[in-house]
N, C-alpha and C positions, 0 to 999 in steps of 0.2 A: 822365780825368777833371782839371779847373782846381786851379788849385791851392787857392784860396780853399775848394773843396770837398771837397776835402783835410783841409784842414785843421778845418774845419769836423766832418766825417768824426770823424780822428782824436783830436778832443777829447772828441764822444759817444761812442767806443770808449773812453777811459782812464777818462772817469766812469761810463758805463755798469757797467765793471768794478767800479771801487768798490761803487759801488750795491749790486751782486749778491753783492759778500762779506758787505755788513750784511745780507742775505736769509739768505747763509749763517750767519751767526749767530743771527737770527732762530730759523730751522729749527732749528741745533744746543741753541741752548737750551728748545726744545719750545715755543717762543709761542705766540700765537694769529695766523697767519699774514690770517686775515680781516681784524682790528683793528689788525694793522701796516699793510694797505692801506688800511682805514678813514683812517689817523693820516697815511700818509702821501700820499696823493690830496687829502685834504682839506685838508692846511696848503698842501698845493703849488697848489689851486684858488684858494683864499685868497689867499694873495702873489701871484699873478699877476694875477687882477681887480684888485686894488689898483695894480697897476703900470699895468696896460692900461688902463685908464679914469681914471689920472691922466697918462700921456706919451702915450698910444697912442688912434687912433680905432677903433671898429668898423668891419670892413670892409665897401663894398657887398655883398656877394654874401654875404651872412655867414648865410644862410637853408642854402644850398646848401653851404656850408663847412662850417657846425654841423652838419648831419645827418652829413657823411663824420668829423668829429672824434667826434661823440657815438658813433658806431658803434665809431671806432676805441678810444677812451678804455675805451668798456664792453668790447669784447675782452679790452686790456691787462689789463683791474681784473680780469679772472675767467684769465687768462692768469698772472698774477702770484701768485694764492692757489695755483693747479694747479703754479707753478714751486715754493715755500715748498713744499708738501706734497712735493714728489719729491724736495726736499733732506732732508725728514727720514727719508726710505726709501733714498738711494744717493747718495756721494760726489759732489763736485762736481768732481771728475777723471773721472767717466763721464757727468753729466748735462749740464754744459756744452757739451762738447762736441759731442754727439748733439743737444741744442736747437737750436747755433748751427751745423749742418753740412745738417741737416734743412730749419730755417728758411729758410735764405739758398736753398736748392734751391728751395722750393713759390714763393718770391719770386722769382727768379731764372726761371723757367717761367711763373709770370704776367707776369712784368716784359714779357718776351720774347713771349709771346702776346695779352697785351693792352694794353699798354702801347707794342709795337714798342721795345723799347730795343734799339739798334744796337750791340750787338755785338764787337770784334773777334774776331780769332784769337788773339790774346797775350792777353785778358780773359778767353777761356773758358779756355784753360792755366790761369790765375793763379786763376778760380772752381773748376775742376778740382782744382789744385795745394790749394785748401781742403781741399775734399773728403776729401784724403788724410788730415787728422788725427785725426776718429774711429778709424779704420783702426789709429794710432801709440797711440792713451789708452786703446784697449779689449781686454782679453783673456778668455778664460775664468776666469784667476786672480783678475779682480775680484770673483768670483760672491760669492766667502766673506767677502768685506770689506762686503758692504752689509746692509741691516735687512733690506731687502724688495726685490729685485730686480724680479722680476714687476712688485709696485703701484707701485714708481718709476719705468719705462720707461712704463707706461702714462700716470701724468702727465707725465710728458717728451712724448710724443707728443702729451697735450690743447696742453698749455702752448703745445709749439711751432708748432702749427698753430693758434691764437689769437694768438699774438701776432705771427706774421706776417701775419697778414689785415689784422690792426690795420695794419701799416704800410703794406699796399698802399692800405690807406681814407686812413691820412695824405695817404701822397703824391696820391691824387688830390684833396684838399682842398688843398693847397697848388700844383693846377694850374690854380684858379682866378684867385687873387689873392694877392699878399705879404701874409700875415697870419700870420703864424710864433706869437706870444702868444696873439691870438683861439685858434688852433687847439690851443693847450698848453693856455688856460685849458679850454675847454669839455673837453677829452679828458679833461682831471683832475677837471673834475667827473662824466664819465660812470664814469670810474674811482672815485668816490667813490661813486656810488649801486651799482656793484655791489658792492664791496666791502661795505659796509652790507647789501645785500640777502644776500650770502654768510652775511656776521654771522648777522643775525636769523634767516635758515633756519636756521642750525647752534645757535643757541643754545635757539629756541625760545620754549616757555614761560618758558625761564629767564631769559629778558632783561631781566622785570617786576624782578627782584629786583636787576640791575642789571649791568656788565660787571665783573669783575676786572681788574685791569693795575696797574701800580706803576709809579714813576717811570724803569725802563728802557725800560718797554714806550713812554712818551711820547719818549725821549732817541733810540731806535730809528726811531721811527717820527718823529722832527721831522728825523734825520738823513737817514731814506730820502728826505724830501720835502726837502729840501736838493740834496741830488745827484739824486734825480731831476727835479727842476723845471730843473735844466740841464741835465741832458743830453737829455733830454727838448727843449729848445728848440734844443740845437745841432743832434741828430739830424735837426730840423725844417728848420733853416735848411740843412742838409749835401741833405736832399730837395726844398726848393724850387730847387734849382741843378743836381742831378745827377741819375744815373740811378739808379732805386730799387735797380735789379739788382747797380751798381757798391757802390752807399752802404750797404746793408746785409749786402756779402759779407764789408767792408770790417770792419764794424761787428761783424760779429759773434768776430771776434777777439778782442773783451774778454774773451774764455774765459779766455783770458792773464792775465789779473790775478788774479782770482779763484780759477784754478789756483794760483799761487804763493802767495796771501795765506795759500791756505787750507792751503798744504804746511806756513807757517811756524807758522801760528797753530795750527790742528786737528792738524797732523803726520798730514795726511794724505798715504794712500799717493803716494810719486813713483818714477820709474826710469829707468832711458835713455832709453825709447823715448819717454816725457811730455815728456823732456827735447828730443828729435828733434825730436818736434811741433810745438814753442814755434819751433823754427828753421824749420823748414817752413811754420808761418802768419805770419814775418815776408818768408819770400820771397814767400808768397803775394800778401801785401802789396806787395809791390815792383812785382812783376808788373802787380797791376792799376793801380795808380798810376801806372807809366811809361809805359803803352800810347798 
């Protein structure tokens, strides 16, 4: 991995970690995850298109790029909803490790088989080291600390499959032309629509009476939009120049940030095994970068 791609990947990782912590806040406060997603993607899409049409041009291959970006955004929007729902049932120290090991595993498999990513032996070792993290973070002792472990695990798997597939569509979009802002904008529109669809389905007939929300809902949605926009932009920049298998595996280590912040803010459970997992994560990133 070249240095520029690595820097974009690390930036995306840090920003995504902070963004996901705020999604944990939404879950902890039992706020509407679909409405939060609607605000996040909606604010983001408006801002990106203002910038796009003010300072950039629409790419010549906009149709095919738009199709992949729409698919990516829709899948990510639905996955975002299930992510917050999962966090209502299980701790972030359970959710994030599973999500960000199973997801990269799927991306690596499809990256190698479909996109023919040429990985070295050291990179495979780095990927394997990354997969050790959940073994260090999860034990049977965690069960009694969860609100509903079974339901949470189901939502984890759904969220993971959707977001992993979203990344593969994004990578395909970047293969046609360098149009990062356009891809971000289209994907955010799709995320807005998917979140709105879930919101309408949830509320049903009650929607005609209006949506109940307060200033904090808008505040959290705006923060998520700012963080999400920059995080998505930096990730797509990394995907446009790097192998999807390596970029996404390194990006998966953003689990360190919400875990640490949740332990500090919400007093989530922590032990020596979880501290060791953080150390292993840094080792894995080093192996992937220096190969």
